[in-house]
Every structure is written in structure tokens, then in C-alpha cells.
C-alpha positions as CSV (number, residue, x, y, z in Angstrom):
1,M,39.8,155.0,235.8
2,S,41.3,152.7,238.5
3,F,40.6,149.0,238.8
4,P,40.7,146.7,241.9
5,S,43.7,144.5,242.3
6,Q,41.9,141.3,241.4
7,F,41.2,142.7,238.0
8,K,44.8,143.6,237.2
9,F,47.9,141.6,236.4
10,K,51.6,142.4,236.5
11,V,53.8,142.0,233.4
12,T,57.3,143.0,232.3
13,L,57.5,144.6,228.9
14,V,60.9,143.9,227.2
15,C,62.0,145.8,224.0
16,Q,65.6,145.1,223.1
17,S,67.6,146.4,226.0
18,S,64.9,148.4,227.7
19,K,62.4,146.9,230.2
20,R,59.2,148.3,231.8
21,Q,57.3,146.7,234.7
22,V,53.6,147.7,234.4
23,I,50.2,146.7,235.8
24,L,47.5,146.2,233.2
25,P,43.8,145.4,233.4
26,K,42.8,141.8,232.7
27,D,40.1,142.8,230.2
28,I,42.6,144.6,227.9
29,D,42.0,143.8,224.3
30,Y,44.6,143.2,221.5
31,H,44.5,146.7,220.0
32,G,44.6,148.3,223.4
33,L,47.7,146.3,224.2
34,L,49.4,147.3,221.0
35,A,48.5,151.0,221.6
36,Y,49.9,150.8,225.1
37,V,53.2,149.2,224.0
38,Q,53.5,151.7,221.1
39,K,53.2,154.6,223.5
40,K,55.4,153.1,226.2
41,F,58.4,152.5,223.8
42,D,57.8,155.5,221.4
43,I,57.3,153.3,218.4
44,I,56.0,155.1,215.3
45,S,53.3,152.6,214.2
46,I,51.7,149.5,215.6
47,H,52.7,147.7,212.4
48,D,56.4,148.2,213.2
49,F,56.5,145.6,216.0
50,S,55.1,142.2,217.1
51,L,54.5,140.6,220.5
52,Y,55.6,137.2,221.8
53,Y,56.3,135.4,225.1
54,K,58.4,132.4,226.1
55,C,57.1,129.4,228.0
56,G,60.2,127.3,228.8
57,L,62.0,126.7,225.5
58,E,58.9,127.4,223.4
59,V,58.2,130.8,221.9
60,F,54.5,131.8,221.3
61,E,53.4,134.9,219.3
62,V,50.5,137.2,220.3
63,K,48.5,138.0,217.2
64,D,44.8,138.3,218.2
65,E,42.3,138.5,221.0
66,D,42.5,134.8,221.9
67,D,46.3,135.0,222.3
68,V,45.9,137.9,224.6
69,Q,43.3,136.2,226.8
70,F,45.4,133.0,227.0
71,F,48.5,135.0,228.1
72,V,46.5,137.0,230.7
73,N,44.5,134.1,232.2
74,E,46.6,131.0,231.7
75,V,50.2,132.2,231.6
76,C,50.1,135.1,234.0
77,G,47.2,133.9,236.1
78,Q,48.6,130.5,236.9
79,S,52.1,131.5,237.9
80,E,53.4,133.5,240.8
81,I,56.4,134.7,238.7
82,V,56.0,138.0,236.8
83,Q,55.9,137.0,233.2
84,K,57.7,138.8,230.4
85,L,56.0,140.0,227.2
86,C,58.7,140.7,224.6
87,V,58.4,143.3,221.8
88,K,60.1,142.5,218.5
89,K,60.6,145.4,216.1
90,I,60.1,144.6,212.4
91,K,62.8,145.8,210.2
92,E,61.7,146.4,206.6
93,H,64.2,145.6,204.0
94,K,64.9,148.8,202.1
95,Q,65.1,148.3,198.3
96,V,68.2,149.8,196.8
97,K,67.3,152.3,194.2
98,V,69.8,152.8,191.4
99,V,70.1,156.5,190.6
100,V,70.6,157.0,186.9
101,P,72.2,160.4,186.2
102,P,70.6,162.4,183.4
103,V,72.3,162.4,180.1
104,N,74.2,165.7,179.7
105,D,75.4,167.3,176.5
106,F,78.4,168.7,178.2
107,D,81.7,167.4,179.5
108,L,81.7,166.5,183.2
109,N,85.2,168.0,183.5
110,V,84.1,171.4,182.3
111,S,82.8,173.7,185.0
112,L,79.3,175.1,184.6
113,F,80.8,178.5,185.1
114,P,82.9,179.8,182.2
115,N,85.0,182.0,184.4
116,D,86.5,178.9,186.2
117,Y,87.5,177.2,183.0
118,N,91.3,176.6,182.7
119,D,92.6,177.1,179.1
120,Q,95.7,175.1,179.9
121,T,93.8,171.8,179.7
122,D,93.0,172.1,176.0
123,N,96.3,170.7,175.0
124,L,96.2,167.7,177.4
125,P,94.7,164.3,176.6
126,K,91.2,163.8,177.9
127,W,92.1,160.8,180.1
128,Q,94.6,162.9,182.1
129,V,92.1,165.7,183.0
130,N,89.1,163.3,183.5
131,T,88.8,163.6,187.3
132,F,85.0,163.0,187.5
133,T,84.7,165.9,189.8
134,H,81.1,166.6,188.9
135,M,79.9,162.9,188.8
136,P,77.0,162.1,191.2
137,I,77.7,160.1,194.4
138,P,77.0,156.4,193.8
139,P,74.2,154.7,195.8
140,P,75.2,152.6,199.0
141,P,75.9,148.9,198.4
142,P,73.1,146.4,199.4
143,Q,73.2,144.7,202.8
144,P,74.6,141.2,202.6
145,Y,72.2,138.3,203.3
146,I,73.5,135.9,206.0
147,K,71.9,132.5,205.9
148,K,70.5,131.5,209.3
149,S,71.3,128.2,211.0
150,R,68.8,125.3,210.8
151,V,68.8,125.1,214.6
152,E,66.4,127.6,216.2
153,Y,67.9,129.3,219.2
154,H,66.7,131.9,221.7
155,G,69.0,133.7,224.2
156,I,68.9,133.8,228.0
157,S,68.0,136.9,230.1
158,V,67.1,137.7,233.7
159,G,63.6,136.5,234.6
160,D,63.6,133.5,232.2
161,Y,62.3,130.4,233.9
162,F,62.6,126.7,233.1
163,A,60.4,123.7,234.0
164,N,63.2,122.0,235.9
165,K,67.0,121.9,236.4
166,S,67.5,119.5,233.5
167,E,65.9,122.0,231.1
168,C,68.0,124.8,232.6
169,I,71.2,122.8,231.9
170,Y,70.1,121.9,228.4
171,T,69.4,125.6,227.5
172,I,72.7,126.8,228.8
173,G,74.5,124.0,227.0
174,V,72.7,124.8,223.7
175,K,73.8,128.4,224.1
176,S,77.4,127.5,224.6
177,L,77.3,125.3,221.4
178,R,75.6,128.0,219.4
179,E,77.9,130.9,220.5
180,S,81.1,128.7,220.4
181,F,82.3,129.2,223.9
182,Q,82.9,126.9,226.9
183,Y,81.7,127.4,230.5
184,A,82.6,126.0,233.9
185,V,80.1,125.2,236.6
186,I,80.4,127.4,239.7
187,K,77.8,125.6,241.8
188,S,75.3,122.8,241.1
189,C,72.9,121.6,243.7
190,S,69.2,120.9,244.1
191,K,68.4,124.6,244.5
192,R,71.0,126.4,242.4
193,Y,72.9,126.1,239.2
194,S,75.5,128.7,238.3
195,V,78.1,128.8,235.5
196,K,80.8,131.1,234.2
197,C,82.9,131.4,231.1
198,A,85.8,128.9,231.1
199,Q,88.3,131.5,229.8
200,P,90.1,133.4,232.6
201,N,89.2,137.1,233.2
202,C,85.9,136.8,231.2
203,K,82.9,138.4,232.9
204,W,80.2,136.2,231.3
205,N,78.1,134.3,233.9
206,V,74.6,133.0,234.5
207,Y,73.0,132.4,237.9
208,T,69.8,130.4,238.4
209,R,67.9,129.4,241.4
210,K,64.9,127.3,242.3
211,V,61.6,129.0,243.2
212,K,59.9,128.2,246.5
213,I,57.0,126.2,244.9
214,G,57.6,123.4,242.4
215,N,60.7,122.5,240.4
216,T,60.9,125.7,238.4
217,F,64.3,127.4,238.0
218,I,64.5,131.1,237.3
219,V,67.5,133.2,236.0
220,S,68.4,135.5,238.9
221,N,71.5,137.1,237.4
222,C,72.9,137.1,233.9
223,R,75.8,138.9,232.3
224,D,75.5,137.9,228.7
225,I,78.6,139.8,227.4
226,H,81.9,138.0,226.7
227,T,85.1,139.9,227.4
228,C,87.3,137.0,226.1
229,S,88.7,136.6,222.6
230,K,86.0,135.9,220.0
231,T,88.5,133.9,217.9
232,Q,88.9,131.2,220.5
233,I,88.7,127.7,218.9
234,N,87.2,124.7,220.7
235,P,88.1,121.6,218.8
236,N,86.7,119.2,221.5
237,H,83.9,121.1,223.1
238,R,84.0,120.4,226.9
239,N,80.2,121.1,227.3
240,A,79.1,118.8,224.4
241,T,78.4,116.0,226.9
242,M,76.7,112.8,226.0
243,K,73.6,113.9,227.9
244,L,73.3,117.1,226.0
245,L,73.9,115.3,222.7
246,G,71.2,112.8,223.6
247,N,68.6,115.6,224.1
248,I,69.7,117.2,220.7
249,L,69.4,113.9,218.8
250,V,66.0,112.8,220.2
251,D,63.9,114.1,217.3
252,K,66.1,112.5,214.7
253,M,66.3,109.2,216.6
254,R,62.5,108.8,216.7
255,D,62.4,107.8,213.1
256,S,62.7,104.0,213.4
257,N,63.0,103.6,209.6
258,R,66.2,105.7,209.4
259,V,69.6,104.0,210.0
260,Y,71.3,106.8,211.9
261,K,75.0,105.9,212.0
262,I,77.7,107.4,214.2
263,K,79.4,109.1,211.2
264,D,76.0,110.7,210.3
265,I,75.8,112.1,213.9
266,Q,79.3,113.5,213.6
267,H,78.4,115.1,210.3
268,D,75.2,116.6,211.5
269,M,76.9,118.1,214.6
270,R,79.6,119.6,212.4
271,V,77.0,121.1,210.0
272,D,74.4,122.3,212.5
273,W,76.5,123.2,215.5
274,K,79.9,123.8,214.1
275,I,81.7,121.4,216.5
276,D,83.6,118.2,216.1
277,I,82.9,115.3,218.5
278,S,84.7,112.0,218.9
279,Y,83.2,108.6,218.0
280,K,82.9,107.6,221.7
281,R,80.9,110.8,222.5
282,A,78.6,110.4,219.5
283,W,78.0,106.8,220.5
284,G,77.1,107.8,224.1
285,G,74.8,110.6,222.8
286,R,73.0,108.1,220.6
287,N,72.5,105.7,223.5
288,M,71.3,108.5,225.7
289,A,68.7,109.5,223.0
290,L,67.5,106.0,222.8
291,H,67.2,105.9,226.6
292,I,65.1,109.1,226.5
293,I,62.8,107.6,223.8
294,N,62.5,104.0,225.0
295,G,63.2,104.3,228.7
296,S,65.6,102.3,230.8
297,H,66.1,98.5,230.8
298,V,65.2,98.2,234.5
299,D,61.9,100.1,234.0
300,S,61.0,97.8,231.1
301,F,61.0,94.7,233.3
302,S,58.7,96.3,235.8
303,Q,56.4,97.4,232.9
304,L,56.4,93.9,231.3
305,P,53.4,92.5,233.3
306,Y,51.2,95.6,232.4
307,Y,52.2,95.2,228.8
308,C,51.2,91.5,228.7
309,Y,47.9,92.2,230.5
310,N,46.8,95.0,228.1
311,L,48.0,92.9,225.1
312,K,45.6,90.2,226.1
313,L,42.8,92.7,226.5
314,A,43.4,94.3,223.1
315,N,43.7,91.0,221.2
316,E,41.4,88.1,222.0
317,G,42.9,84.7,222.5
318,T,46.5,86.0,223.1
319,V,48.3,84.1,225.8
320,T,51.2,85.4,227.9
321,H,53.4,83.8,230.6
322,I,56.2,85.3,232.6
323,H,58.5,82.9,234.5
324,T,60.5,84.2,237.4
325,D,62.8,82.7,240.1
326,A,62.1,82.6,243.8
327,D,63.2,86.2,244.2
328,G,60.9,87.5,241.4
329,R,63.7,88.0,238.9
330,F,63.0,87.5,235.2
331,E,63.9,84.2,233.6
332,M,61.6,83.5,230.6
333,L,58.7,85.1,228.7
334,Y,56.1,83.5,226.3
335,V,53.7,85.4,224.1
336,G,51.3,83.5,221.8
337,F,49.3,85.6,219.4
338,G,45.6,84.6,219.3
339,F,44.9,86.0,215.9
340,A,47.8,84.0,214.4
341,I,47.0,80.8,216.2
342,R,43.4,80.8,214.9
343,S,44.6,81.3,211.4
344,F,47.1,78.5,211.8
345,L,44.5,76.0,213.0
346,R,42.0,76.9,210.3
347,Y,43.8,77.8,207.1
348,M,47.5,76.8,207.3
349,R,49.4,73.6,206.8
350,P,50.5,71.8,210.0
351,L,54.1,73.1,209.8
352,I,55.9,75.1,212.5
353,I,59.4,76.5,212.1
354,I,61.2,77.4,215.3
355,D,64.5,79.2,215.8
356,G,66.3,81.5,218.3
357,A,68.2,84.8,217.8
358,H,70.7,86.3,220.3
359,L,69.7,89.7,221.8
360,K,72.0,92.6,222.5
361,G,71.9,95.1,225.3
362,N,72.7,95.1,229.0
363,Y,70.8,91.9,229.8
364,L,71.5,89.9,226.6
365,G,69.3,86.8,226.3
366,T,67.8,84.9,223.4
367,N,64.7,85.6,221.4
368,L,62.7,82.3,220.8
369,L,60.3,82.3,217.8
370,A,57.8,79.9,216.3
371,V,56.3,80.7,212.9
372,G,53.9,79.1,210.4
373,M,53.9,79.2,206.6
374,D,50.9,80.4,204.7
375,G,49.8,79.2,201.2
376,N,52.2,81.6,199.5
377,N,55.2,80.3,201.5
378,Q,55.4,83.4,203.7
379,I,56.0,83.3,207.4
380,I,53.4,84.3,210.1
381,P,54.6,84.6,213.7
382,L,52.7,82.3,216.0
383,A,54.5,82.8,219.3
384,T,57.6,84.5,220.6
385,G,59.5,84.6,223.8
386,V,62.7,85.6,225.6
387,S,65.0,83.5,227.7
388,Q,68.4,83.8,229.3
389,G,69.9,81.4,226.9
390,E,69.1,78.8,224.2
391,T,69.1,75.8,226.6
392,G,67.1,72.6,226.7
393,E,65.1,74.0,229.7
394,S,64.1,77.2,228.0
395,W,63.0,75.4,224.7
396,T,61.1,72.8,226.7
397,W,59.2,75.5,228.6
398,F,58.5,77.5,225.4
399,L,57.2,74.5,223.4
400,S,55.1,73.3,226.4
401,K,53.3,76.7,226.5
402,L,52.9,76.6,222.7
403,K,51.4,73.1,223.0
404,E,48.9,74.3,225.6
405,Q,47.7,76.9,223.1
406,I,47.5,74.9,219.9
407,G,47.6,71.3,221.0
408,E,49.2,68.7,218.7
409,P,47.5,68.8,215.3
410,P,47.6,65.7,213.2
411,N,50.5,65.3,210.8
412,L,52.3,68.1,212.5
413,C,55.9,68.8,211.3
414,I,58.5,70.9,213.2
415,I,61.4,72.4,211.3
416,S,64.5,73.8,213.0
417,D,68.3,73.8,212.9
418,R,70.5,71.1,214.5
419,H,70.7,72.8,217.9
420,A,70.9,70.1,220.7
421,A,68.5,72.0,223.0
422,I,65.8,72.1,220.3
423,I,66.2,68.4,219.6
424,Q,65.9,67.6,223.3
425,A,62.8,69.8,223.7
426,C,61.0,68.5,220.6
427,A,61.6,64.9,221.8
428,R,60.0,65.7,225.2
429,V,57.0,67.9,224.2
430,Y,56.1,66.9,220.6
431,D,57.1,63.2,220.8
432,N,54.4,62.1,218.3
433,S,55.3,64.8,215.7
434,F,57.9,64.8,212.9
435,H,61.0,66.9,213.6
436,G,63.1,67.8,210.6
437,F,66.1,70.0,210.0
438,C,66.3,73.1,207.7
439,D,69.3,73.8,205.5
440,R,69.0,77.5,205.4
441,H,68.4,80.2,208.0
442,L,64.8,81.1,208.9
443,M,65.5,84.8,208.7
444,M,66.1,84.7,204.9
445,N,62.3,84.6,204.6
446,C,61.9,87.9,206.4
447,N,62.7,89.9,203.2
448,L,59.5,88.6,201.5
449,K,56.9,91.3,201.0
450,G,53.2,90.7,201.0
451,K,51.0,91.7,198.1
452,K,47.4,92.8,198.0
453,L,45.1,89.9,197.3
454,R,42.5,90.2,194.6
455,E,39.3,88.2,194.3
456,A,40.3,84.8,193.0
457,P,38.4,81.7,191.7
458,E,37.8,78.9,194.1
459,N,40.5,76.5,193.0
460,E,43.2,79.1,191.9
461,L,46.6,78.4,193.5
462,C,48.9,81.0,195.1
463,D,51.6,82.5,193.0
464,W,54.4,80.6,194.7
465,V,52.5,77.2,194.4
466,A,51.5,77.9,190.8
467,T,55.2,78.4,189.9
468,K,56.1,75.1,191.5
469,V,53.3,73.2,189.7
470,Y,54.2,74.7,186.4
471,D,57.8,73.6,186.8
472,H,56.6,70.0,187.4
473,M,54.5,70.2,184.2
474,L,57.5,71.2,182.1
475,K,59.5,68.2,183.3
476,N,56.9,65.5,182.4
477,A,56.4,66.3,178.8
478,N,58.0,63.0,177.6
479,W,56.6,60.7,180.3
480,T,54.2,57.8,179.5
481,V,51.0,57.0,181.3
482,R,49.3,53.6,181.4
483,P,45.8,53.5,183.1
484,I,45.2,50.6,185.5
485,D,41.8,51.6,186.9
486,H,40.1,54.3,184.9
487,L,40.1,57.7,186.7
488,K,41.5,56.0,189.8
489,L,44.8,54.2,189.4
490,F,47.6,55.0,186.9
491,Q,51.1,53.9,186.2
492,V,53.6,56.5,185.0
493,F,56.8,55.7,183.1
494,N,59.8,57.9,182.8
495,K,63.3,57.1,181.6
496,L,64.6,55.9,185.0
497,E,61.6,55.1,187.3
498,V,58.1,53.8,187.3
499,H,55.5,55.1,189.8
500,Q,51.8,54.6,190.6
501,V,49.3,57.4,191.1
502,D,46.1,56.9,193.1
503,L,43.8,59.9,192.6
504,V,41.2,58.7,195.0
505,A,43.5,58.1,197.9
506,F,45.7,61.2,197.0
507,Q,48.8,59.1,196.9
508,C,51.8,58.7,194.7
509,S,54.6,56.1,195.1
510,C,57.2,58.8,195.0
511,R,55.6,60.3,198.2
512,K,56.2,63.9,197.2
513,W,52.5,64.5,196.8
514,Q,51.8,63.3,200.4
515,L,54.7,65.2,202.0
516,S,54.4,68.6,200.3
517,G,50.7,68.7,199.6
518,L,51.5,69.8,196.0
519,P,50.7,67.6,192.9
520,C,54.0,66.1,191.8
521,G,55.1,65.6,188.2
522,H,53.4,62.2,188.0
523,V,50.0,63.6,189.0
524,C,50.4,66.5,186.5
525,V,51.0,64.1,183.6
526,V,48.0,61.9,184.7
527,C,45.8,65.0,184.6
528,R,47.0,65.9,181.2
529,V,46.4,62.5,179.8
530,S,43.0,62.3,181.4
531,G,41.9,65.5,179.7
532,L,41.7,67.7,182.9
533,T,42.1,71.4,182.3
534,N,44.3,71.9,185.4
535,C,45.6,70.0,188.4
536,N,44.7,72.6,191.0
537,L,42.1,70.2,192.4
538,W,44.8,67.9,193.7
539,A,46.6,70.5,195.8
540,K,45.9,70.8,199.5
541,P,43.3,73.5,200.5
542,W,45.9,75.7,202.3
543,F,47.7,76.4,199.0
544,K,44.6,78.1,197.4
545,K,44.2,81.8,197.2
546,T,40.8,81.7,198.9
547,T,42.4,80.1,201.9
548,L,45.3,82.5,201.8
549,K,42.9,85.4,201.9
550,S,41.1,83.9,204.9
551,T,44.4,83.5,206.7
552,Y,44.8,87.3,207.0
553,Q,41.3,88.2,207.8
554,E,42.1,88.4,211.6
555,M,42.6,91.9,212.9
556,V,45.7,92.9,214.9
557,Y,44.9,95.7,217.4
558,P,47.9,97.8,218.6
559,L,48.1,98.9,222.2
560,K,47.2,102.3,223.5
561,D,49.6,104.8,225.0
562,P,51.1,103.5,228.2
563,K,49.5,106.2,230.2
564,M,46.1,104.7,229.2
565,W,46.9,101.1,230.1
566,Q,44.8,99.3,232.7
567,A,46.9,98.6,235.8
568,P,45.3,96.1,238.2
569,N,46.9,95.7,241.6
570,D,47.3,91.9,241.5
571,L,49.9,91.7,238.8
572,Q,53.2,90.1,239.6
573,L,56.4,92.1,240.2
574,V,59.2,91.4,237.8
575,L,62.8,92.3,238.6
576,P,65.7,92.4,236.1
577,P,67.9,89.3,236.0
578,V,71.2,89.2,237.7
579,M,74.0,89.5,235.2
580,I,77.4,88.0,235.9
581,K,80.1,90.4,234.7
582,R,82.5,88.8,232.3
583,P,86.2,89.0,233.4
584,A,88.3,91.6,231.8
585,G,90.6,90.7,228.9
586,R,90.4,88.3,226.0
587,P,88.9,84.8,226.9
588,K,91.5,82.1,227.1
589,N,91.2,79.5,224.3
590,K,92.8,76.2,225.4
591,N,92.1,74.5,222.0
592,R,93.8,77.0,219.8
593,I,95.9,75.9,216.8
594,L,99.7,75.9,217.5
595,S,101.9,78.3,215.5
596,T,104.7,77.2,213.3
597,N,107.7,75.6,215.3
598,E,105.6,75.9,218.5
599,S,105.7,72.9,220.7
600,A,102.9,71.9,223.1
601,T,103.4,72.6,226.7
602,V,103.1,69.4,228.8
603,P,101.4,70.1,232.2
604,S,103.5,69.1,235.2
605,C,102.8,68.6,238.9
606,T,105.1,70.5,241.3
607,R,104.6,67.8,243.9
608,D,106.1,65.2,241.5
609,E,109.0,67.4,240.5
610,H,109.9,68.0,244.2
611,L,109.8,64.2,244.8
612,L,112.2,63.6,241.8
613,K,114.7,66.1,243.2
614,E,114.6,64.8,246.7
615,V,114.8,61.0,246.2
616,G,116.1,60.8,242.6
617,L,113.2,58.7,241.1
618,D,113.1,57.8,237.5
619,E,110.9,60.4,235.6
620,E,109.4,57.8,233.3
621,R,108.4,55.6,236.2
622,L,106.8,58.5,238.0
623,R,105.0,59.7,234.9
624,N,103.4,56.3,234.5
625,G,102.3,56.4,238.1
626,L,104.3,53.4,239.1
627,V,107.5,53.1,241.2
628,Y,109.5,49.8,241.2
629,M,112.5,48.7,243.2
630,D,114.4,47.9,240.0
631,W,113.6,48.7,236.4
632,D,114.5,45.2,235.3
633,D,111.8,43.7,237.6
634,V,109.0,45.5,235.8
635,Q,107.7,42.3,234.1
636,A,108.2,40.2,237.3
637,S,106.4,42.6,239.7
638,E,102.7,42.1,239.9
639,E,101.8,44.6,242.7
640,P,103.5,47.9,242.0
641,V,104.2,50.3,244.8
642,T,102.8,53.8,244.4
643,T,104.4,57.0,245.7
644,E,101.6,57.5,248.2
645,S,102.2,54.2,250.0
646,M,106.0,54.1,250.1
647,V,108.2,55.6,252.9
648,V,110.9,57.7,251.5
649,E,113.3,57.5,254.5
650,D,113.5,53.7,254.4
651,W,113.8,53.3,250.7
652,Q,117.3,52.9,249.2
653,P,117.9,53.1,245.4
654,V,119.4,50.0,243.8
């Protein structure tokens, strides 16, 4: 029965080295396709083979009706290229049967026929005549099991197609690494890519070309047989380029929790691909993989306005600012997190810690950060930003944007290091707030891990605060308390000092209670003498567990995939900053410490040396900048004559 052409499709059946181009009806079912392939290639049973097809680098198996319909309608129907349906024969592993010979009651060296028996062997030892002539043939040895590589690989044949030229280059490069050979490029342009084996007189080659429609490349000619030596060693594989290594390492570099070092890359390439690569090539491949995953630095600047816009949409109250120069080039960035700002103003103590960290990469810069401290002494990021350097201008701009968002809370305290730019910015922006210096780096607190909060009583303190208060209670065991005003004013005596505690005004003369918000040792001993069960009541509200739990009740919403971001047309255009290239060589240090027996070089002026040689001036006079008619008249002369005002021709030495 014949079908119209619109109900048929063309396909190339490939079984090992044989190929058949056939035309099949589109309504063919799975069992009908198996029967047709079985008849076409003279296969004994339909259970002895399987079907699969390749789409780019991916391999898909055909196992049921849905797979057949998808291959016919979506793969063959959507492409002008005749697709290939490959047939893979299934080889069953034959079990080796050990043949056990029957136990005989006669000697194997004695013939079964008495007429052939030689009487001369009776007098010889048995081991000399034991030739095992009638022993059964032993079974064949079992086939050795060869462990397959962890890297899946599929060969190249005529008719294979690739999505673009990059995929074609990658596939040929993987083939060269897997089969341990090197190739040279014959021609590479926008329409063709052809390679051949790098060894002379070898016939291996692959020719690919671009189809008329789209960016697809197809293998037009392929001679996949090497005539060169198979024992060729490639210690530094020429085709293991940084770009190829980057595509190979992409999957392993996606795991951000893994520290993938260069020596690990070299080890994996040695184990998986049996090649040795240099440190420089491994480093370049790692950077190329990061470029594929994260994109380029230039594209990130153009994407920055869209990121800030969608960040404000996802998290209510978030404020972003991008500062550029007159040409639209990036200078500074500010991002204030709305969820953290609300928690800071409601449940946290008025304490802000600011610091900067230097960034690495092509455009360098400095990361500016402002954090708060919760009741358990853990940091919460309030705002972050990026600037070209840690200067007074950048810190002033960053703190001014932070002040626009949080204002200036009462009793605000700012802690930082002793950087001159931070001191200048705090004096300008937060002139009414206290600015103190920290004696250890802010990043030491990043190793603290949060714990799941349980339901706590109303006045229960956080773990960190409870430890501090308990330490105060241990130190005041021998202190003496004298009440001045009952349940209001007390006087505390220790061995060295005397302090007064006012429970109503929340004040102690040592001022530790007012500054830290925690009850000092004097308050703890007053609570003990007054018969109070604990002193949690005298701690500030932000140190209690109920407040700590409320601090983290705000939700942080991550952004969607960049393809789903909203992209309004009125956003600003941000260009990457202009980077001034550092001169080559080691920077000159003019203030270096002199070596042993090394004398300092005194700078000299060539103009003065020339004048000394011409007119014979005294060097000491010239070094002091004064020239006199006679050295004895130094004290008497009041108006010295300089070298600039004198006439050399008319002057005569004395």
C-alpha cells in the first residue's frame, strides 16, 4: 500500500558500518519499526538490538510508542536534514561452563584398543609416559572485563550535526582527548571547519560545513581511521586549549561549596582524560569555566540596573542607587536591604559596624559594608556597596545613602577601624553620633553560625548575653551592698572601688550598664541582696530571646531567573569603569631600608655640576644656595648674591 508524500518521512538507518536510507510512513508504531529494522539488517530477534538517535551531543533511546512519535514528528519533522536512527546490537555475555570430565577407571595413557598397546612402556615410570593424549580439551578462557571511563563519549560520523560551530569544535576536541591524538586545523571560517591528524602521512580527517538555514554545522566527510602510530605519546596535548578545558570543567565548577583548586583540576584531567596539563593552562580553563557560568564582567555592568530594579520589586523597602560619571561609567553602588533595616529599627540596638574589603578581578574596587548586631551578638547586613576605592568621597556617599534610609536613631554608635576616610565621612554625615574604633577585624564574626530558636519566656536572655551576665555574677560574690533608698538607690563596696546603683534610672556610676545595655556586676549583686530571682529585667529589650526571634521574622525573597526579570525601558545605562593599566615591573619603593654597608645616594642637579666645572665655584657655597665674593666675608655680607643674578663673564675669583 502506497502513502502520499506528506504522510512519509526520510530516515537513515545505521547499524555498525552498514547504512540504509529508507522512507517510512509517519504512523508507524514501535513494533512495526522493530520488525522493519530486523528484516532490513537480517537480525535474528527483535530482542537482540535497541534503537537510539543523537541530537547534538545528547543521545536518546527509543523504547516505546511515545519515543517513536517524538522522533517522527519533532526530530524529523522540524529539520530539513535527514536524521539518523542508529541500531545497537546487544551482546549477551556468555557464561563459561566448566566441563568436568567423567571419572574413568582406566589409565588415560592406555589406549581403548588393546591392539595399540605398547608393551615396552611397562618398565618405564608413569610420569615419563604420561602424555595426556586422551585428556579432553579445556574450555576457552573467560573474556577480560575492561573498566569503562567515567567520561561518556560518542564518536563522529558523516551526517552528524551540531547546534553551532562552538559545539562542533568542542566535540572534535573531546574526541582527540579521548582517543589520544592531536589534530591540526585545515580551514576555519564562519561556514566551514575542517581538521586533520597532526602526524604526517596520516589519513584521518573531519570536514564540516554550515547548512543554509540557521547556525547548524553538519559533518560532510569523515575518515575516522588513523594510519599513524598508536603508541604516539602527547605529554602536552596541543588541542587541550583553555576554552576546551573550560567547557569540560563547567559541571564541576557549578558547585559553589566546593573549593576546586588548580592541583585538583590537573589530577582530574590526568585520571579522566589521561593527559597532563600545565598550571597556567589549568588556571585559564578554570577562568573560562567561571566565565561560562557567571558571564563576562562587561555584561554584568549592563545587567546591574535590571538586577537592582527587580531586587526592589522582590523585597519591599529595599533601596538601590547607582552613581555614574558624565559618560555613564560606573563609579559607586549602594544597596540597602529593607527587611534588615526594619529589623534594625524595631528590635536591634543602635549599633552599626562599617568596614571595607578589597575586591579582585579585572575592575578591582572596594566592597563597602554596614552591619548591625542582634541580641545574640551576631551580625546582620544592613547595606552594602561597591566603589572604586576606600576614599573619603566614597564613604561619605555611602553613609549619606544609609542615613536617608534609616535616619539617625538616638544614641547611635558607629564602630569601624582607624581608616582616615571613614573618620572623615562619619564626621560629615553622622556628626551627632558616637564613632568608636574596633580592635579586631569585622570578618571574624562571619564564622558564627545561627541556631534554631525555640519558644522562650518573656524575659529570658540570649545565650551570649546569659554567659556575660553569669560571668558578672561570679565576680561579685564577696562584694558588700548598703541600701541608701530602699529598692531604688544602693551603694556597692568592693576591695578597690565604691559605686552607686540607681535601679529606677537604670544607671550605675561605673557606666558599664549604660554603655553596653547589660547589667554590670554591681547591678547583679544588688539583685541578689534584694532577693530577686534573676537580673534579666535590667537588661535592654534587644538582648532578650523574644526580641531576637522577632529580628528574623522578615522574609528574604530571592530573585527569579534573569530571563524572567522585568526590563523597563527607562533604566539607566551603566558602562564599566576605565581601568588604568599598571606599569610593568616591580613598583619602585623610595623609602626602602638600606642594606648593610650601603650609603644613601644624594640627589644632585646637573645644572649646578656644570656651573662648578665652568667657573670653579665652591661646592659647599653652591649647596647652601649662596655664592659670596670671599668665604671670609660670610659674616659681614648681609645680601648674598645667588647664581641666578650674577654674571659669570664679569666675575673673577679672589
